N, C-alpha and C positions, 0 to 999 in steps of 0.2 A: 359681354363677349370679351373676356380678358385675353389679351394677346399671349399671356404666359401659357395658355392652354393649347395654343394652336400648333405647337411643334411636337406635341405628344403623338407617338405613332398610333395609327388606328389598327387595333387588333381584331375588331369585330368584322372580319371579312370572310367571304365564302372560301377563299384560298386557305386562310389560316385554320378555319374549322375543318376543312376537308383533309388537311395534311397533318394536323396535330392529334386527332382523335380517331381511334378505331371504332367503327360502328358496331354495336351489339349484334345487329342483324347480319353483318358480314362475318363476325366471329362464329355465329351459329351456322351460317351457310357453309363455311369452309372448315368447320371444326372436325368433320368426319373424314377428312381426306388425309389425315396423318401428315406425312412429310410435305404434302402439297400445300398445307395450310399457310405457312408463313409466306411462301412464294406467291400464293394466290392473293392473299391480302395485300402484299406489296404491289402486285400488278394492278389490282383494282384501285388502290389508293393513288398509284401513279397516274392511272387513267383519269380518275376524278380530279386530280390536281391539274392535269393538262386540260381537262374539259372546262374548268372554271378559271383558267389562266387568261381568258379573253372575255370581252363583254358579251359576245354572242356565239360562244362555242366555235371560235375560229381556228385557223391553222397559222403557224409562223410564216412571216413574209419571206419570200425568196427574191432573188434578183429578177426573175421572170414575172413576178407579181406586180411590178411597177409598169403599168401600161396605160397608153393614152386612148383617145377617142377611136382611133383606127387600129387598136390592139398593138401598136408599136411599142417598143421598150422606151421607157422614160426614166428620168433621173429621180422622179418622185411622184407623189399623188396629190390630188386636189380634193378638198372637202366639197360636199354637195352645196354648202351654203344654205340659202333659204328653201331650196328644193327638197322637201321631205323632212321627216323627223330626224333629229340628231345630225343635221347637216353642218352645224357649226362646231368648232372645237369646244369641248367642255367635259365636265364630270357629270354625266347624265343620270338623273334620278329615274332608274328603272331596275327591274330585277336583273341581276347579273353584272351590274356596273360598279361593284365595290372594288375599285382598283386605284392605284396611286398615280397613274398617268392619264391625262385627258385624251379624248379620242373623238373622231367624227366619222360619219358615213362619207364614202368617197365616190367620185365619178368614175364611170367606165369600168367598173369591176376592179379598180386598182387597189393594191394593198392586200390586206388579209381578208379572207372570205369567211362568211358566217351564214347562219340560216336566214337572217334578215337582210343580207346584202354585204357588200364589201365595206371595209373600214380601215382606219389607220390611227396610230397614236400621233398626236400633234403637239405643237409648241405650247407649253404652259403659259407663256407670255400672251398668247392669243385667247385666253379664257376670260369669260365675263366675271366681273366682281361687283358686289353690291355693298353699299355703306350700311353700317349698323350704329348702335347707340354711342359707341366710342369715337365715331367720326371716321373710322378706318374702313377700307375696302377688304372684303373677303370673298373667296370663291365658294361655289356650291358645296364642294368637298369639305371645306372648312366649316361651313354651316352644319353639314351632316355629321362631321366628326365631333363638333362641340355640342350641338343641340340634340343629337340622336334622332329619335323618331319624329321630333318636332321640326327637324331641319328643313324638310321640303316645304312645309306650310310657311315657315318663317322666311325662307328664300323667296317664295312666291310673293309674300307680303312686301318684301323689300324691292320689288321690281322698279318702283318709281325712283329709287335711289341708286340705280345702276350707274356705273362709272361711265363718264363721257370725256372725250378729248377733242381738241380742235383740229379739224382737217385743213387741207390746203386752201379750201374755199372759204375758210373762216367760220364754218358751221360746227356746232358741237354734235358729235355723233357717239352713239353707243358703240361698243366694240364690234357688234355685228354690222351696224350701218357703216362703220369705218371700213371694215373688210369689204363690203359691197362697193364702196366708193373706190378703193384702191386695187382690188383683186385683178382686174383686167390689165392694168398697167404693170403691176409689180409681182404678181403671182403669190403663191401661198406663203413663201418666206419673206418676200419683200414688204407685204402689207404689215406684217408683224413688226418689222424694223421701224416702219413709219409710225405705227401706234406707240411703240416703246419710246420714241423720241418726241412725240407730239405733246403739246402743252395741255395741261389740265383745263377742264371746262371752267368758265367764269360766268357769273350771273350778276345782274345789276341790282345794287342795293338802293334804298330810298334816297341816298345822297347823290345818286346819278353815277357813281363810280362802279367799276367792274371788279369783282373779287372771286378768287377761288374759294372752295369750301372752307378751308382753314381761315382765310381772311374774313369770310362771311361770318363764321362762328365767332371770331374775335370782335367783329363789329357789332353783331346783334346779341351775343351771348349764346351759349350752347342751346338753351331751351327754345328761344324765339327763332333761332337760325333754321330749325327744321321746317317750321311752317312758312317762314319768309322765303327760304330757298325754293320751296315747291311752287310758289306763286310769282317768283322773280322772273324778269325778262331774261331769255337765254341766248339770243342771237344778237351779236353786235353788227352795226351797219357802218361803223367808222373804220373798219380794217381795210 
């Protein structure tokens, strides 16, 4: 999983396909209308582009789309979290999710509307990352961009190597657990700031000392570090 490949733009998206190529079927359908042909094709392509511009055929957000539990106007929306599918911020593996920004399902119908419920784009700093062979963390989008059709299976296989950081109570939490811990106090933006500044997870090596992954790999060597990290003690009691 070479890092040099990660910054290459992903061109295999529904949006790029729908806007770059004229469908033969569309050409045949509109070919007999003379002067209407070019205009008709342009309209259809524009509609297709708009249709696939959101993960679930949504409409652009407006100021009145940000609303709370009692339908009052709010300054922003909140992700559903563990309640339902796609409740956390992420690049979700499902049909129609080929996009550059992470998103989540939202509470109270807030944000953009779609056939499967309301949603919004969210902060990329609040997206889960998982470690791969080079010892670095990558998002599901980076897995998909790099590995293609194998990306989803490899992402699933890497679940045990999800990024964790230390919360205020001294416990190592995954990014979703971290959000659940802080969301009531700090809200959707505040918990991301806490995550961004939190210390990386440490685990205990056989010398009794606590190490981050990089330190762990240096102590054990890259090959042994993987198996040793998985079985190492995760929670410190001396904090």
